C-alpha positions in Angstrom: 63.3 22.1 61.7 65.4 23.1 58.7 68.0 21.2 56.8 71.6 21.3 58.0 74.6 20.9 55.7 76.4 17.5 56.2 79.6 19.3 57.2 77.8 20.7 60.2 76.3 17.5 61.4 77.6 15.4 64.3 76.3 12.0 65.4 77.2 10.8 68.9 76.2 7.8 71.0 76.3 8.0 74.8 77.5 4.6 75.9 78.8 3.1 79.1 77.7 1.1 82.2 74.4 1.5 84.0 74.2 4.4 86.5 77.1 6.3 84.8 74.7 9.2 84.2 74.3 9.0 80.4 70.6 10.1 80.4 71.3 12.9 82.8 74.2 14.0 80.6 72.0 14.0 77.6 69.5 16.1 79.5 72.2 18.6 80.6 73.5 19.0 77.0 70.0 19.6 75.7 69.2 22.2 78.3 72.6 24.0 78.0 72.1 24.1 74.2 68.6 25.5 74.6 66.8 22.6 73.0 64.7 22.2 76.2 63.7 24.9 78.7 65.0 23.1 81.8 66.8 20.0 82.7 64.6 17.0 83.6 65.4 14.4 86.3 65.7 10.6 86.0 64.4 10.2 89.5 61.3 12.2 88.6 60.8 10.5 85.2 60.9 13.8 83.4 63.9 13.4 81.0 63.6 13.6 77.2 65.3 10.2 76.6 63.7 8.0 79.3 60.1 8.5 78.3 58.9 4.9 78.4 56.6 4.1 81.4 58.9 1.2 82.4 62.0 3.4 82.3 60.3 5.9 84.5 59.3 3.2 87.0 62.7 1.5 87.0 64.8 4.7 86.9 67.1 3.6 84.1 67.1 3.2 80.3 65.8 0.1 78.6 66.0 1.3 75.0 68.2 3.7 73.0 66.6 7.1 72.4 67.4 9.9 70.0 67.5 13.6 70.5 69.3 16.6 68.8 70.3 20.1 69.5 72.2 23.0 67.8 75.4 24.5 69.2 77.6 27.1 67.5 76.5 26.2 64.0 76.6 22.4 64.5 73.6 20.2 64.6 74.3 17.4 67.1 72.3 14.1 67.0 72.8 12.1 70.2 71.7 8.5 70.9 71.3 7.8 74.6 71.8 4.1 75.2 71.1 1.7 78.2 74.1 0.7 80.2 73.2 -2.5 82.0 74.6 -5.6 80.2 71.1 -7.2 79.8 70.1 -4.4 77.4 73.4 -4.4 75.4 71.6 -4.9 72.1 70.3 -1.3 72.1 73.7 0.1 72.8 75.6 -2.0 70.3 73.1 -1.2 67.6 73.7 2.5 68.0 77.4 2.1 66.9 76.2 1.5 63.3 74.6 5.0 63.3 77.3 7.4 64.7 80.7 8.8 64.0 81.6 9.2 67.7 81.1 7.2 70.8 81.1 9.1 74.1 82.0 6.4 76.6 80.6 7.8 79.9 82.3 6.6 83.1 81.0 7.1 86.6 83.8 8.8 88.6 82.8 6.9 91.7 82.7 3.4 90.2 85.5 3.6 87.7 85.7 1.5 84.5 82.9 -1.0 84.6 81.8 -4.0 82.4 79.8 -2.1 79.7 82.2 0.8 79.5 85.1 -1.6 78.7 83.0 -3.6 76.2 81.8 -0.5 74.4 85.3 0.9 74.1 86.4 -2.4 72.5 83.4 -2.6 70.2 83.6 1.0 69.1 87.3 0.6 68.3 86.7 -2.6 66.3 84.0 -0.8 64.3 86.2 2.2 63.6 84.0 4.6 65.6 85.9 7.6 67.0 86.0 7.4 70.8 86.0 10.0 73.6 85.8 9.2 77.3 83.6 11.4 79.5 84.1 11.1 83.2 80.9 12.1 84.9 80.0 12.8 88.6 83.3 14.6 89.2 81.7 16.5 92.1 80.7 13.3 94.0 82.3 12.5 97.3 85.3 10.1 97.7 86.3 10.2 94.0 90.0 9.6 93.1 90.3 11.1 89.6 94.1 10.7 89.2 93.8 7.0 90.0 90.8 6.7 87.6 92.8 8.4 84.8 95.7 6.1 85.5 93.4 3.0 85.4 91.9 4.2 82.1 95.3 4.5 80.5 96.3 1.1 81.9 93.3 -0.5 80.3 92.9 1.4 77.1 96.4 2.7 76.3 98.5 5.9 76.6 96.5 7.4 73.7 93.9 8.4 76.3 94.8 12.0 76.6 93.3 14.8 78.8 91.3 17.3 76.8 90.3 19.2 79.9 90.8 19.1 83.7 88.5 19.7 86.7 89.2 22.6 89.0 87.9 24.0 92.2 86.9 20.6 93.6 85.0 19.6 90.5 82.9 22.8 90.3 84.6 24.0 87.1 86.5 22.5 84.2 89.5 24.1 82.4 90.1 23.3 78.7 93.7 22.3 77.9 94.0 22.2 74.1 94.0 26.0 73.8 95.5 26.8 77.2 98.8 26.0 78.9 98.1 27.8 82.1 95.4 27.7 84.8 94.6 25.8 88.0 93.3 22.3 88.2 92.5 19.8 90.9 95.3 17.4 89.8 98.0 17.4 87.1 99.5 20.5 85.6 97.5 22.2 82.9 100.7 23.1 81.1 101.8 19.4 81.1 98.5 18.2 79.9 98.5 20.8 77.1 102.0 19.9 76.0 101.3 16.1 76.0 98.1 16.6 74.0 99.8 18.8 71.3 102.6 16.3 71.0 100.2 13.5 70.4 98.2 15.4 67.8 101.1 16.8 65.7 102.4 13.3 65.2 99.7 12.8 62.7 101.1 15.5 60.3 104.8 15.3 59.4 105.1 18.9 58.1 103.4 20.3 61.2 105.5 18.1 63.4 108.7 19.3 61.8 107.7 22.9 62.1 106.6 22.4 65.7 109.9 20.8 66.7 111.9 23.5 64.8 110.0 26.6 66.0 108.7 25.4 69.3 105.4 27.3 68.7 102.0 25.7 69.2 100.1 25.3 65.9 96.9 27.3 65.6 93.5 25.6 66.2 92.8 25.6 62.5 96.1 23.8 61.9 95.4 21.2 64.6 91.9 20.4 63.3 92.8 18.0 60.5 95.5 16.0 62.5 93.1 15.9 65.5 90.5 14.2 63.3 93.1 11.8 61.8 94.3 10.9 65.3 90.6 10.2 66.3 90.0 8.0 63.3 93.2 6.0 63.8 92.6 5.5 67.5 95.8 7.4 68.1 93.9 9.8 70.3 91.1 9.1 72.8 90.3 12.4 74.5 89.3 12.4 78.2 86.8 15.0 79.4 85.3 15.7 82.8 81.8 16.7 83.6 79.1 16.8 86.3 75.7 16.4 84.6 74.2 17.4 87.9 75.9 20.8 88.4 76.7 21.5 84.7 80.4 21.6 85.3 82.2 20.8 82.0 79.0 20.9 79.9 79.9 24.0 78.0 83.4 22.6 77.2 81.8 19.3 76.1 79.4 21.2 73.8 82.3 23.0 72.2 84.2 19.8 71.7 81.2 18.2 69.9 80.7 21.3 67.7 84.4 21.9 66.8 86.3 18.7 67.3 83.9 15.8 66.9 84.1 14.5 63.3 81.4 15.3 60.8 80.2 12.5 58.4 83.0 13.3 56.0 85.7 13.2 58.7 84.8 10.0 60.5 85.8 6.5 59.4 83.6 5.3 56.5 80.9 2.8 57.3 81.8 -0.8 56.3 79.4 -1.4 53.4 80.0 -4.2 51.0 78.4 -5.3 47.7 77.4 -9.0 47.5 75.6 -11.4 49.7 76.4 -12.4 53.3 77.3 -16.0 52.4 78.8 -15.4 49.0 81.6 -13.4 47.3 81.6 -9.7 48.1 83.7 -6.5 47.7 83.9 -3.4 49.8 81.7 -0.5 48.9 82.5 3.1 49.7 79.5 5.2 50.6 80.1 8.9 50.0 78.4 11.5 52.2 77.3 13.4 49.1 73.7 14.7 49.1 73.6 14.5 45.3 74.3 10.8 44.9 72.0 7.8 45.1 70.4 7.3 48.5 72.0 4.8 50.8 70.6 4.5 54.4 70.9 1.9 57.1 68.1 0.9 59.6 69.7 0.6 63.0 66.6 0.5 65.2 63.0 -0.6 64.8 60.2 0.5 67.1 56.7 -0.9 67.5 54.9 2.3 68.4 51.4 1.8 69.9 50.1 4.9 68.0 51.8 5.0 64.6 52.8 1.3 64.1 56.1 0.0 63.0 58.9 2.7 62.8 62.2 2.2 61.1 65.0 4.5 62.4 67.9 5.0 60.1 71.0 6.9 59.3 71.5 8.4 55.9 75.0 7.6 54.6 74.7 8.9 51.0 72.2 11.0 49.0 69.1 12.9 50.2 65.9 11.3 51.5 63.0 13.5 50.5 59.4 13.5 51.4 57.2 11.8 48.7 60.3 10.0 47.2 60.5 6.3 46.7 62.9 3.9 48.4 63.6 0.2 48.1 64.2 -2.1 51.1 67.3 -4.3 50.6 66.9 -6.4 47.5 63.1 -5.8 47.3 61.8 -5.2 43.8 58.9 -2.9 44.8 59.6 0.5 46.3 57.6 2.2 49.1 56.6 5.9 49.1 58.2 8.1 51.8 55.0 9.7 52.9 56.4 11.3 56.1 60.0 11.8 57.4 60.6 12.3 61.0 63.4 13.3 63.3 63.1 11.9 66.8 63.3 14.1 69.9 62.7 11.6 72.7 59.1 10.4 72.3 58.3 13.3 69.9 58.2 12.7 66.1 59.2 16.0 64.4 58.3 16.0 60.7 60.9 17.2 58.2 61.0 17.5 54.4 64.4 15.9 53.8 67.4 14.3 55.4 71.0 14.5 54.2 74.1 12.3 54.8 74.8 12.2 58.5 71.1 12.8 59.5 69.2 10.3 61.7 65.6 10.0 60.8 62.6 7.6 60.7 59.8 6.4 58.5 56.6 4.7 59.8 54.2 2.1 58.6 56.5 0.3 56.2 56.1 -3.4 56.9 59.1 -4.5 54.8 61.6 -2.6 57.0 63.6 -4.8 59.3 66.5 -4.2 61.7 69.8 -3.9 59.8 68.3 -3.5 56.3 69.6 -1.0 53.8 67.3 1.6 52.2 68.1 2.9 48.7 66.5 4.6 45.7 68.1 2.7 42.8 68.5 -0.9 41.8 72.2 -0.2 41.4 72.4 -0.6 45.2 70.3 -3.8 45.5 73.0 -6.0 46.9 74.7 -3.5 49.2 74.8 -4.4 52.9 76.5 -3.1 56.1 78.8 -5.4 57.8 76.7 -6.6 60.8 77.7 -5.9 64.4 78.3 -8.7 66.8 75.5 -9.0 69.4 75.5 -11.1 72.5 73.7 -14.4 71.9 70.5 -14.5 73.9 70.9 -17.6 76.1 68.6 -16.9 79.1 65.3 -18.5 78.5 61.7 -18.7 79.8 58.9 -20.9 78.5 55.8 -18.7 78.3 52.1 -19.6 78.0 49.0 -17.4 77.8 46.7 -18.0 80.7 43.7 -17.3 78.6 43.2 -19.4 75.5 41.8 -16.4 73.7 45.2 -14.7 74.0 47.3 -17.4 72.4 47.3 -16.0 68.9 47.7 -12.5 70.1 50.7 -13.6 72.2 52.6 -14.7 69.0 51.8 -11.5 67.2 53.1 -9.3 70.1 56.2 -11.4 70.8 57.1 -10.9 67.1 56.8 -7.2 67.6 59.2 -7.3 70.5 61.5 -9.6 68.6 61.9 -7.2 65.6 62.7 -4.3 68.0 65.5 -6.1 69.9 68.4 -8.0 68.2 69.1 -9.7 71.5 65.5 -11.0 72.1 64.5 -14.2 70.3 61.3 -16.2 70.2 61.4 -20.0 69.6 58.7 -22.5 69.1 59.7 -26.1 70.1 57.2 -28.6 68.6 58.8 -31.6 70.4 58.1 -30.0 73.8 55.2 -27.8 72.7 57.0 -24.9 74.3 57.1 -21.2 73.3 60.4 -19.9 74.6 61.6 -16.4 74.9 65.3 -15.8 75.1 67.2 -12.8 76.3 70.6 -11.8 77.7 69.7 -12.2 81.3 66.9 -12.2 83.9 66.6 -8.5 84.0 66.1 -8.4 80.2 63.3 -11.0 80.3 61.6 -9.4 83.3 61.4 -6.1 81.4 59.8 -7.9 78.4 57.3 -9.7 80.6 56.5 -6.4 82.4 55.9 -4.7 79.0 53.6 -7.6 77.9 51.6 -7.1 81.1 51.5 -3.3 81.2 51.2 -2.3 77.5 49.5 -5.3 76.0 47.5 -6.6 79.0 48.8 -10.2 78.5 48.8 -12.5 81.5 51.4 -15.2 81.1 52.5 -18.3 83.0 56.3 -18.9 82.9 58.6 -21.8 83.7 62.2 -22.7 82.9 62.6 -24.0 79.4 64.3 -27.1 78.3 68.0 -26.5 77.8 69.0 -26.2 74.1 71.0 -29.4 73.9 72.4 -30.7 70.6 73.5 -34.1 69.4 76.6 -34.9 67.4 78.5 -38.0 66.3 82.1 -38.9 67.0 82.7 -41.6 64.3 81.8 -42.5 60.8 79.1 -45.1 60.1 76.9 -46.5 57.4 73.1 -46.4 57.2 70.7 -48.4 55.0 67.0 -48.5 54.6 64.7 -50.2 52.1 61.3 -48.8 52.4 58.7 -51.0 50.7 55.0 -50.7 51.2 52.3 -52.5 49.3 48.6 -52.0 50.0 46.8 -53.0 46.8 47.3 -50.9 43.7 50.4 -48.8 43.4 52.9 -49.2 46.2 55.9 -47.4 47.6 59.5 -48.3 47.1 62.8 -46.5 47.9 66.2 -47.7 49.0 68.9 -45.5 50.4 72.5 -46.2 51.4 74.4 -43.4 53.1 77.4 -42.6 55.3 77.7 -40.1 58.1 80.9 -38.5 59.2 81.6 -36.0 62.0 82.7 -32.5 61.2 84.4 -30.0 63.5 82.3 -28.2 66.1 80.3 -25.4 64.5 80.7 -26.6 60.9 76.9 -27.4 60.6 75.5 -29.9 58.2 76.6 -31.0 54.7 74.6 -33.1 52.3 76.6 -34.8 49.6 75.2 -36.8 46.6 77.7 -39.2 45.0 75.1 -41.6 43.6 76.1 -42.9 40.1 74.2 -44.6 37.4 70.9 -43.2 38.3 70.1 -45.9 40.8 68.3 -43.1 42.7 66.8 -40.9 40.1 67.7 -37.2 40.5 64.1 -36.3 40.9 63.9 -38.2 44.2 67.2 -36.8 45.7 65.4 -33.8 47.1 63.1 -36.1 49.0 66.1 -38.1 50.4 67.7 -34.9 51.6 64.4 -33.8 53.2 64.2 -37.1 55.0 67.8 -36.7 56.2 67.1 -33.2 57.5 64.0 -34.4 59.3 65.9 -37.1 61.1 68.5 -34.6 62.2 65.9 -32.1 63.4 64.1 -34.8 65.4 67.3 -36.1 67.0 68.3 -39.7 67.6 69.7 -40.1 71.1 67.5 -37.8 73.1 65.3 -35.8 70.7 67.7 -32.9 70.2 68.9 -31.6 66.8 71.9 -33.3 65.4 74.7 -30.9 64.1 78.2 -30.9 62.7 78.1 -33.9 60.4 78.3 -34.7 56.7 75.8 -37.1 55.2 76.9 -38.7 51.9 74.3 -40.7 49.9 76.3 -43.2 47.8 73.9 -45.9 46.6 70.3 -47.0 46.5 67.5 -48.4 44.4 64.3 -47.3 42.9 61.3 -48.8 41.1 59.9 -47.6 37.8 56.3 -47.7 39.2 56.5 -47.7 43.0 59.4 -45.2 43.3 57.9 -42.1 45.0 58.9 -39.1 47.0 57.4 -40.4 50.2 59.3 -43.6 49.9 62.7 -41.9 49.5 61.8 -39.4 52.2 61.1 -42.3 54.6 64.2 -44.3 53.5 66.5 -41.3 53.9 65.2 -40.6 57.4 65.4 -44.1 58.6 68.9 -44.7 57.1 70.1 -41.5 58.8 68.8 -42.7 62.2 70.5 -46.1 61.8 73.8 -44.5 60.8 73.8 -42.0 63.7 73.1 -44.7 66.2 76.1 -46.6 65.0 78.4 -43.4 64.9 79.0 -43.2 68.7 76.6 -40.2 69.2 77.0 -37.8 72.0 74.8 -35.0 73.5 76.2 -31.5 73.7 75.3 -28.7 76.1 75.7 -25.0 75.7 78.5 -23.5 77.7 78.5 -19.7 78.5 81.1 -17.2 79.4 80.1 -15.7 82.7 81.2 -12.5 84.4 80.2 -12.0 88.0 80.6 -8.7 89.9 80.7 -9.3 93.6 82.3 -7.7 96.7 85.9 -8.7 96.9 85.5 -10.1 100.4 83.1 -12.7 98.9 85.3 -13.8 96.0 86.1 -17.2 97.6 82.4 -18.0 98.2 81.5 -17.1 94.6 84.3 -19.0 92.9 83.7 -22.0 95.1 80.0 -22.0 94.1 80.9 -21.6 90.5 83.2 -24.7 90.7 80.4 -26.7 92.2 78.3 -26.0 89.1 80.9 -27.6 86.8 82.2 -24.1 86.2 85.8 -23.2 85.2 87.4 -20.1 86.5 89.3 -18.1 83.9 90.3 -15.0 85.9 89.6 -12.4 88.6 90.2 -8.6 88.3 89.5 -5.7 90.5 86.6 -3.6 89.2 86.2 -0.4 91.2 86.6 0.1 94.9 85.8 -3.2 96.8 84.4 -4.9 93.7 85.9 -8.0 92.0 85.1 -9.2 88.5 85.1 -13.0 88.4 85.3 -14.5 84.9 84.7 -18.1 84.0 82.8 -20.7 81.8 79.9 -22.7 83.1 77.2 -25.0 81.5 74.0 -23.1 80.9 72.0 -25.9 82.5 73.7 -25.1 85.9 72.5 -21.5 85.9 68.8 -22.1 86.6 67.9 -19.8 89.5 71.4 -18.5 89.7 70.4 -14.9 90.1 68.7 -15.7 93.4 71.6 -17.9 94.5 74.1 -15.1 93.8 72.0 -12.6 95.7 72.0 -15.0 98.6 75.8 -15.5 98.5 76.6 -11.8 98.2 73.9 -10.2 100.4 72.2 -8.8 97.3 75.3 -7.1 96.0 76.3 -9.5 93.2 75.3 -9.4 89.5 76.3 -11.4 86.5 76.1 -11.4 82.7 76.5 -14.3 80.3 77.3 -14.7 76.6 77.3 -17.9 74.6 80.7 -19.5 74.3 80.5 -23.0 72.8 78.9 -26.5 73.0 80.6 -29.2 75.0 79.9 -32.9 75.7 77.6 -33.6 78.7 78.8 -36.0 81.4 77.9 -39.6 80.8 75.4 -39.7 83.6 73.6 -36.7 82.1 73.5 -38.3 78.6 72.1 -41.5 80.1 69.4 -39.5 81.9 68.4 -37.4 78.9 68.4 -40.5 76.6 66.2 -42.3 79.1 63.7 -39.5 79.2 63.5 -39.5 75.4 62.7 -43.2 75.3 59.7 -42.6 77.6 58.5 -39.9 75.2 58.9 -42.2 72.2 57.0 -45.0 74.0 54.1 -42.6 74.7 
């Protein structure tokens, strides 16, 4: 596979809700462009992008997958992404690697949850957007109503770039045509509206267009078209049937001639500095002659070749046998092999230029979201991170065979580095290993992979809820730790004050001790003791957050003053202060969106209210489907998937995202505190 000039590269992510037909669309594009000999089938498990055994079994994507093809001089890299909300991490991560997001919408189901979310996230990221309406040949579709709904949700800048004709068996392009037959709306009217929208981006062109009344040439329209895409002033709508191939040639032409190349898209949001410190924006230039700057947007644990870092080149040229640094690392690694990915195939290449998507293998230092570069001048350059859903759904897991315990941790770590929405936690107080994901489907897929690929048999149970503790008042704490056991003893005295901070502020440690009553050499031990007390919890054994601890006085001893004494005094003084500061227990509250038949809205909302839930809105979501939004404590959602299926006859689904922490009811606090006392007495 030869090198392509950056100006001829296109990078595109196929995003949208599950069952919109993204994988089938990718297959049709690859087949029409001649990259594969014939179009595979999702049902038969023969597609390029759904190659994982689990994906073949389930019939839908679990991971993002890369493929590429050539069309009319352009090299198009596509990333096919999963659509179900539980696997959102893979779709969101792809936005960091592309210039264009093709938001695929199922003509039968209309605008669904993931489609709406990805439209919003792509706009916030500055990724150019196009809407592809798939399955236009399906029965009982109302395309005019769907287009109206798209414009109502996303704005009048959503403009028709082509129109279906002959009952969805063909598609007519409207940018270069003002005549022809279509199934709805006039081709001439769509053409005129599109031209009017584009020329608004070029004052000279607009003036001439208004004066002469003659359409600009395609070459004249190209630059304002790209500017309109970048600004979000234009979101083209295209129609296809991935099944029959209708609209596929037109979509290929759009990708080759109208989709932005790396120099035409919005620049990636790099910055120089550190995440928690001062920083300044950094402009990467898609120039193959400059220093290398690449970003890892995906990590794969391949069973055959090990850890694989998948990246986009933003600047410079990555060459075989060159050396690259990972982030702020001081030691480079040698690029022994460079790959382009074509589904499950690793195609070796000699170099990658700006706009290329590629991969390197067996580099342990590579992590998700890291930056690769070839000069220490770029040591402190980062890409502004994307916002991923916080994994709140949890399962406590335990290996059935003792011999598998160590292997379990190693494999869970591999799964964790692949998926930004999958986390592994170890809770020493409960002796639980907890895996967390976005939803039940997400965790089931991970458990299935552990069983099938790694042959791990696990027992699972619901984990303890991730409660937190906080204080609501200021209070003083004091401890004099004195221990004498013959010979040198231990002595340390600490006086401190605790104050509540606003929710989410975290922890602050302040030292205002004067006169050296606590020697500076021991202050680190005091802080360590304070942090230990906060981690262990006071009311019910949960971490204490959102407070300031100020150490203001104390005493030491020239002989018996020791780190262990001040550690103990700091810990006990903190516990005493928190007990006097009107402590409360907080519980995680999640935003929930439930999709259910509209006839069952009352049953679902009533059940949500019974779980201490708060309804925030309802909105129609496709024919006969209602989207119900609300907030609910996470503790109330144990077993909710089964309950929702029972309420809706198996037709309901839901997704959650962390919202905030809120105080638990008094009865719950009393119960949790009582349980903690039993643990302490044991």
